[in-house]
MIBA-23539 format. One record per residue (C-alpha): x negated, y negated, z negated; residue in three letters. Coordinates in steps of 0.25 Angstrom, whole numbers, plus 2048, in hexadecimal, padded with zeros to 3 digits. Layout:
<recs>
REC    xx    yy    zz   rest
REC     X     Y     Z    ALA
...
</recs>
This chain:
<recs>
REC    xx    yy    zz   rest
REC   5EC   B1A   924    MET
REC   5DE   B14   923    PRO
REC   5DE   B10   931    GLN
REC   5EC   B0A   930    SER
REC   5E8   B02   924    ARG
REC   5DB   AFD   92B    ARG
REC   5E4   AF8   937    ASN
REC   5ED   AF1   92D    PHE
REC   5E2   AEA   926    LEU
REC   5DC   AE6   933    LYS
REC   5EA   AE0   938    THR
REC   5EC   ADA   92A    ALA
REC   5DF   AD3   92A    ALA
REC   5E1   ACE   939    LEU
REC   5EF   AC9   935    THR
REC   5EA   AC2   929    THR
REC   5DF   ABB   931    ILE
REC   5EA   AB7   93B    GLY
REC   5F3   AB1   930    SER
REC   5E7   AA8   92C    GLY
REC   5E6   AA4   93B    LEU
REC   5F4   AA1   93C    LEU
REC   5F5   A98   930    ALA
REC   5E7   A92   933    GLY
REC   5E9   A8E   941    ASN
REC   5F3   A83   93F    PRO
REC   5EA   A7D   934    LEU
REC   5DE   A7E   93D    ALA
REC   5E5   A77   948    ALA
REC   5EA   A6C   940    PHE
REC   5DD   A69   939    ALA
REC   5D6   A69   947    GLN
REC   5E0   A5F   94C    ASN
REC   5DF   A56   940    ASN
REC   5D0   A56   93E    LYS
REC   5D0   A47   93C    LYS
REC   5DA   A47   931    THR
REC   5D4   A52   929    ILE
REC   5C8   A4B   924    SER
REC   5BC   A50   91B    LEU
REC   5BE   A44   912    ASN
REC   5CC   A49   90E    LYS
REC   5CC   A53   902    LYS
REC   5D7   A5C   8FC    MET
REC   5DB   A59   8EE    LYS
REC   5E1   A63   8E5    LEU
REC   5EA   A60   8D9    SER
REC   5F2   A69   8D0    PHE
REC   5FB   A69   8C4    LYS
REC   603   A73   8BB    PRO
REC   612   A74   8BC    TYR
REC   61D   A7D   8B5    ASP
REC   629   A82   8BD    LEU
REC   636   A83   8B5    GLN
REC   63E   A8F   8B9    LEU
REC   64D   A8D   8BA    ARG
REC   650   A9A   8B3    HIS
REC   647   AA4   8AB    VAL
REC   640   AAC   8B5    PHE
REC   63F   ABB   8B1    THR
REC   638   AC6   8B8    ILE
REC   634   AD5   8B4    ALA
REC   62A   AD1   8AA    ASN
REC   62B   AC2   8A6    SER
REC   634   AB6   8A5    SER
REC   631   AA7   8A7    ARG
REC   637   A99   8A8    THR
REC   62B   A91   8AE    THR
REC   620   A94   8B8    THR
REC   613   A8C   8B7    PRO
REC   60E   A86   8C5    VAL
REC   602   A7E   8C9    VAL
REC   605   A74   8D4    LEU
REC   5FA   A70   8DE    THR
REC   5F8   A65   8E8    GLU
REC   5ED   A63   8F3    ILE
REC   5EC   A56   8F9    THR
REC   5E5   A53   906    TYR
REC   5E5   A46   90F    ASP
REC   5F2   A41   907    GLY
REC   5F9   A4E   909    ILE
REC   5FD   A57   8FD    THR
REC   5FF   A66   8FD    GLY
REC   606   A6C   8F1    TYR
REC   604   A7A   8EB    GLY
REC   608   A82   8DF    GLU
REC   603   A8E   8D6    ALA
REC   60F   A95   8CF    SER
REC   60B   A9D   8C3    LEU
REC   615   AA7   8BE    PRO
REC   60E   AAE   8B2    PRO
REC   60C   ABC   8B9    TYR
REC   603   AB5   8C4    LEU
REC   5F8   AB3   8B9    GLY
REC   5F5   AA4   8BC    GLU
REC   5F8   A98   8B4    THR
REC   5F8   A89   8B6    GLN
REC   5EB   A88   8AF    ALA
REC   5E5   A93   8B8    SER
REC   5EA   A8D   8C4    VAL
REC   5E5   A7F   8C0    ILE
REC   5D7   A85   8BD    GLU
REC   5D7   A8B   8CA    PHE
REC   5DB   A7E   8D2    LEU
REC   5D0   A76   8CB    LYS
REC   5C6   A7F   8D2    LYS
REC   5CB   A7C   8E0    VAL
REC   5C3   A72   8E8    ASP
REC   5CB   A6E   8F5    LEU
REC   5C2   A63   8F8    GLU
REC   5B7   A6C   8FE    GLN
REC   5C1   A6E   90A    PHE
REC   5C3   A64   915    SER
REC   5D2   A66   917    SER
REC   5DE   A6E   913    PRO
REC   5DD   A75   921    PHE
REC   5D2   A7D   91C    GLU
REC   5DD   A86   916    LEU
REC   5D7   A93   916    ASP
REC   5C9   A8F   911    ASP
REC   5D0   A87   906    ILE
REC   5D8   A93   901    LEU
REC   5CD   A9D   903    THR
REC   5C5   A94   8F9    TYR
REC   5D1   A93   8F0    ILE
REC   5D3   AA2   8EF    ASP
REC   5C4   AA4   8EC    LYS
REC   5C3   A9A   8E0    ILE
REC   5C8   AA5   8D6    THR
REC   5CF   AB3   8D6    GLU
REC   5DE   AB3   8D5    ASN
REC   5E5   AA5   8D2    ASN
REC   5EE   AA8   8DD    THR
REC   5F9   A9D   8D9    ALA
REC   5EE   A93   8D7    ALA
REC   5E9   A96   8E5    LYS
REC   5F7   A95   8EB    ALA
REC   5F8   A87   8E5    SER
REC   5ED   A83   8EE    ILE
REC   5F1   A8B   8FA    ASP
REC   5FF   A85   8FA    ILE
REC   5FB   A77   8F8    ALA
REC   5F1   A78   903    LEU
REC   5FB   A7E   90D    HIS
REC   605   A73   909    ASP
REC   5FA   A69   90C    LEU
REC   5F6   A6F   919    VAL
REC   604   A70   91E    GLY
REC   607   A62   91A    LYS
REC   5FA   A5D   921    THR
REC   5FF   A64   92E    MET
REC   60E   A5F   92C    SER
REC   612   A6E   92D    GLN
REC   619   A78   923    PRO
REC   611   A85   921    TRP
REC   61C   A8E   927    TYR
REC   619   A87   935    LYS
REC   60A   A87   933    ILE
REC   60C   A96   931    TRP
REC   615   A97   93D    GLY
REC   621   A9C   936    LEU
REC   630   A99   939    ASP
REC   637   A92   92D    LYS
REC   644   A98   931    GLU
REC   63F   AA6   92D    LYS
REC   63E   AA3   91E    THR
REC   645   AAE   916    PRO
REC   64F   AAC   90B    SER
REC   648   AAB   8FD    THR
REC   64C   AB4   8F2    THR
REC   651   AAD   8E5    PHE
REC   64C   AB4   8D8    THR
REC   655   AB8   8CC    ILE
REC   64C   ABC   8C0    GLY
REC   64F   AC7   8B6    ILE
REC   65A   AC2   8AC    ASP
REC   667   AC5   8A6    THR
REC   673   AC9   8AE    ASP
REC   67A   ABC   8AD    GLU
REC   66E   AB4   8B0    VAL
REC   66B   ABC   8BC    VAL
REC   679   ABB   8C1    LYS
REC   679   AAC   8BF    GLN
REC   66C   AAA   8C7    LYS
REC   671   AB3   8D2    THR
REC   67E   AAA   8D3    ARG
REC   675   A9E   8D4    GLU
REC   66B   AA5   8DF    ALA
REC   674   AAD   8E7    ALA
REC   67B   AA2   8EF    PRO
REC   66E   A9C   8F2    LEU
REC   665   AA7   8F6    TYR
REC   666   AB3   900    ASN
REC   65E   ABD   8F7    ILE
REC   65B   ABD   8E8    LEU
REC   64F   AC3   8E1    LYS
REC   650   ACA   8D4    VAL
REC   645   ACD   8CA    LYS
REC   646   ADB   8C5    LEU
REC   63D   AE4   8BD    GLY
REC   644   AE5   8B0    ARG
REC   64E   AEF   8AA    GLU
REC   65A   AE7   8AF    ASN
REC   657   AE7   8BD    ASP
REC   664   AEE   8C2    LYS
REC   66C   AE4   8B9    GLN
REC   665   AD8   8C0    MET
REC   669   ADD   8CE    ILE
REC   677   AE1   8C9    GLU
REC   679   AD3   8C3    ALA
REC   675   ACC   8D0    ILE
REC   67E   AD5   8D8    ARG
REC   68A   AD0   8D0    THR
REC   687   AC2   8D6    VAL
REC   682   AC5   8E4    THR
REC   67F   ACF   8EF    GLU
REC   673   AC7   8F5    LYS
REC   666   ACF   8F8    PRO
REC   65D   AD0   8EC    ILE
REC   64D   AD1   8EC    ALA
REC   648   AD8   8E0    VAL
REC   63A   AD5   8D9    ASP
REC   637   AE0   8CE    ALA
REC   62A   AD9   8CA    ASN
REC   623   AE6   8C7    GLN
REC   62E   AEA   8BE    GLY
REC   631   AF8   8C2    TRP
REC   626   B02   8BD    LYS
REC   62B   B0F   8C3    ASP
REC   62C   B11   8D2    LYS
REC   638   B1A   8D1    HIS
REC   63F   B10   8C9    TYR
REC   63B   B05   8D3    ALA
REC   640   B0D   8DF    LEU
REC   64D   B10   8D8    ASP
REC   64F   B01   8D5    MET
REC   64C   AFD   8E3    ILE
REC   656   B07   8E9    ASN
REC   661   B02   8DF    TRP
REC   65D   AF3   8E2    LEU
REC   65F   AF6   8F1    LYS
REC   66D   AFA   8EE    GLU
REC   66F   AED   8E7    LYS
REC   66B   AE4   8F3    GLY
REC   65C   AE2   8F0    VAL
REC   654   AE0   8FC    VAL
REC   645   AE0   8F7    MET
REC   63D   AE4   8EB    ILE
REC   631   ADC   8E6    GLU
REC   626   AE3   8DD    GLN
REC   62D   AEE   8D7    PRO
REC   621   AF5   8D0    MET
REC   615   AF0   8C8    PRO
REC   60C   AE9   8D2    LYS
REC   600   AF3   8D1    TYR
REC   609   B00   8D3    ASN
REC   608   B00   8E2    LEU
REC   609   B0F   8E3    GLU
REC   617   B0F   8DC    ASP
REC   61B   B03   8E4    THR
REC   617   B09   8F1    ALA
REC   620   B15   8ED    TRP
REC   62C   B0C   8EA    VAL
REC   62A   B04   8F7    THR
REC   629   B10   900    GLU
REC   637   B14   8FA    ARG
REC   63D   B07   8F8    SER
REC   649   B03   901    PRO
REC   645   AF4   8FF    LEU
REC   639   AED   902    PRO
REC   62F   AEC   8F6    VAL
REC   626   ADF   8F5    PHE
REC   619   ADD   8ED    ALA
REC   619   AD1   8E4    ASP
REC   610   AD4   8D7    GLU
REC   608   ADE   8DF    SER
REC   605   AD4   8EA    PHE
REC   5FD   AC7   8E9    GLN
REC   5F3   AC4   8F5    ARG
REC   5F0   AC8   903    LEU
REC   5E7   AD4   8FF    GLN
REC   5F3   ADA   8F8    ASP
REC   5FB   ADC   905    VAL
REC   5F4   AE9   90A    LEU
REC   5F3   AEF   8FC    ARG
REC   602   AEE   8FB    LEU
REC   605   AF3   909    LYS
REC   60E   B00   906    GLY
REC   611   AFD   8F8    ALA
REC   61A   AF2   8FB    PHE
REC   623   AEE   907    THR
REC   61E   ADF   906    GLY
REC   617   AD5   8FE    VAL
REC   61C   AC8   8F7    ASN
REC   613   ABC   8FA    ILE
REC   612   AB2   8EF    LYS
REC   609   AA6   8F1    LEU
REC   605   AA5   8E2    MET
REC   5FF   AB3   8E3    LYS
REC   5F9   AB3   8F1    CYS
REC   5F2   AA5   8F0    THR
REC   5FC   A9E   8F9    GLY
REC   601   A9C   907    MET
REC   5F4   A9F   90F    ARG
REC   5F4   AAD   909    GLU
REC   603   AAF   909    ALA
REC   602   AAD   918    TRP
REC   5F7   AB8   919    LYS
REC   5FF   AC1   910    ILE
REC   60C   AC1   919    GLN
REC   604   AC3   925    THR
REC   5FC   ACF   920    VAL
REC   609   AD5   919    ALA
REC   610   AD5   927    ARG
REC   604   ADC   92D    ALA
REC   605   AE6   922    ALA
REC   614   AE8   926    ASN
REC   618   AE3   918    MET
REC   624   AD9   915    LYS
REC   621   ACC   90F    VAL
REC   627   AC4   904    MET
REC   624   AB6   8FF    ILE
REC   626   AB3   8F0    GLY
REC   623   AA9   8E6    CYS
REC   621   AA6   8D7    MET
REC   629   A9B   8D0    THR
REC   624   A90   8D8    GLU
REC   628   A82   8DC    THR
REC   62C   A7F   8EB    SER
REC   61D   A7C   8EE    CYS
REC   619   A8B   8ED    ALA
REC   627   A90   8F2    ILE
REC   626   A87   8FE    SER
REC   618   A8C   901    ALA
REC   61D   A9A   901    ALA
REC   629   A97   909    THR
REC   620   A92   915    GLN
REC   61C   AA1   917    LEU
REC   62A   AA6   915    SER
REC   62E   AA7   924    PRO
REC   624   AB2   925    ALA
REC   629   ABB   91A    VAL
REC   634   AC5   917    ASP
REC   638   AC1   90A    TRP
REC   637   AB4   901    ALA
REC   638   AB2   8F2    ASP
REC   636   AA3   8F2    LEU
REC   63F   A9E   8E7    ASP
REC   635   A9A   8DC    GLY
REC   638   A8B   8DE    ASN
REC   647   A8E   8DC    LEU
REC   645   A94   8CE    LEU
REC   63F   A87   8C8    ILE
REC   645   A7A   8C4    SER
REC   639   A71   8C5    ASN
REC   634   A72   8D4    ASP
REC   62B   A67   8D7    CYS
REC   62B   A69   8E6    PHE
REC   636   A69   8F1    LYS
REC   633   A74   8FC    GLY
REC   63A   A80   902    VAL
REC   649   A82   901    THR
REC   652   A8D   901    VAL
REC   65E   A8C   90A    ILE
REC   669   A97   90A    ASN
REC   65F   AA0   903    GLY
REC   654   A9E   90E    LYS
REC   647   A97   90C    LEU
REC   647   A8A   914    HIS
REC   63A   A84   91A    LEU
REC   63A   A76   91F    ASP
REC   62F   A6F   927    ASP
REC   628   A67   91B    LYS
REC   619   A69   91D    PRO
REC   610   A72   915    GLY
REC   618   A7B   90C    ILE
REC   624   A72   90D    GLY
REC   625   A6B   8FF    ILE
REC   627   A5D   8F9    GLU
REC   623   A5A   8EB    LYS
REC   62E   A55   8E2    VAL
REC   629   A55   8D4    GLY
</recs>
């Protein structure tokens, strides 16, 4: 076992390095071929502002409800081109608009000669303070958008991905009364190939039964740490499989990895880490406790680390899912650039709000659709 683990760590480390080279080579080549246009006299300018997302319905999970989500929108301008980013701030993340703005005020991009110093810039950003992952993601996303626009290429192409391999996205139905759940299901079922249901309260089975009166489409379940006993969790998973559920997310409390591993070993369905998982260093720690990991840009600091996470997770023989918070089409489109490389996608955050200020990725016949717009593939509309 120790030797096997050492071999895996070596493989994962090499793969991580390789992932950086894969993402970095096109940037280096472009920068080399365009030396004359990348001038030391040009500077990157960062700007930002708070914005509140309005949810179409009350959003309820195992331990909270809300009708709005605060975000901070960022812009990085260089040589007349602007890249857009976003920090989404649901309460459980622990960041606020004030904390993000305080972080962003510390950022000095003028010390770098061009946005093509992507790794150096984002390494600097990550070291400014601990945590602040959503604030860091807002810089990362804007920088990737800027670089892609400068290259006139979308990021899925820079990463060498096939846009035809984007998965279907789940559409989330929050915890609610039977009638509201049925109505949400009637609205969503014709448009999406797979539904996602928030569980973790006493009416879990009632929620599933209500949905099953409307549709037989596959269901993904997110328990949001709501099941405290491992035997109860396993019993629920077995029952849910009989009801057409196809995957389970975060069934147990995030620090209870021993019981989670017990459940995962016996589960007939794949079990994904959400609250237990945040950044690249967590992948190896969670191997064996979960079938796979759910990557969220707001938790892992953005696109650069998300790419590394999926590469290391593959080396660890783990499944990969990409998820989201309640976000505008800015952050959703950024995450969708990575989606051809993953097994599951839960990228519906922009579909849950009524005041999206960007136009980006679309869902066609339930499947995420990437076009060839450069950068992260968005247009500002508000």
